[in-house]
N, C-alpha and C positions, 0 to 999 in steps of 0.2 A: 430553497429551504433555509430557514433562519435558524442556524445552530444555536444562537444565544437563547432562544426560547426553550431549548432542551436542557439548559443549564451548563452547556459546554461552550467554551470560547475557543474558536478556531481562528487564530490570527494568520497573518501572512506566513509566519514561520514558527508558530507555536500552538500547542494544545494545552489548555488549562483545565483543571478539574473543577468540581462544583464550588470549591473554596477559593478559586482564583489562583491556585498554585500552579506554576508552569510545570508540565510533565515532560514535554519534548519541545525543544526550540526548532530543531532542524534534524532531519534524518535523510540519509541517502540509502536507498534500497535498490535491489536488482530488478530489472525488467527484461524479460525474454519475449521477443516478438517473432512470429512466424506467419507465413501465408497459409490459409486454409481455404481452398477453392476461390471464392470471389471476395473474401475479406481477410483481415489480419487479426490473429489472436494475440493477446498479450497476457503475461502471467508474472506475478511477483512471488518468487519461490519462498521467500522468508515468511510470508504471511498466508500463502495459499490463495491469494486473491487473483481473479482473472477478469478479463474484459475483452472487447474486440472493437474494431473500427474499419473504415473503408480504406485506410492507408496506414503505413507504419506510424506516422505522426499522430493520426487520429486514434489509433489503438493505444499509443502511449499516453495521450491526453486522457482517454477514457479510463485507463488503468490508474493513472494518478488520482483521478476523481474517486474511483472505487476504493483505492487504498486509503485516501483521506477519510472517506466516510466510514470505512472499516475501523480506523483508529479512533475516530470520534465515538463510534458505537462501543468499542472496547472500553473506553473510559466510562461511558454512560451505563453500560451493563456490569461494570465492576470487574472486568476481566483483563484490565490493563497489565497486571502482573504476569498473566499468561503469555502476553505478546511482547512485553517490553524488552526481553532479552534479544529478540530478533531485530527490534527497531533500534536499540541503543548499542548494540555490539559495534566496537570500533573496527573490527576486522571482518572482511567478507572474502570468500574464495570462490571463484567459479572456474570451471575447467570443462572442456569438451571431453566426452567419453565416446569411445568407439565400441559398438556392440554388433553382434551377428544377428541379422534378421532371419526369421523363419522362412 
């Protein structure tokens, strides 16, 4: 896919809007990966984006691609402001929780 044709520039570490202004240079998001039968599921909780793969590394790679496409689409659809807080937040907290199963 040639993202430049959509009016979005996705560089190595940057997303630019239609006017060429850099929106995000680099972001570190959370990836959760777990095994589901014969494949691995992956999820980015900040954005609600999910993917899967044949191995944990493959699931992570596929999730990264899905997140990048999601962010490019957010810019293209004009909803960047709706997701920018999750992407640009300097603090993230993750913690395991223990629950009782039925």
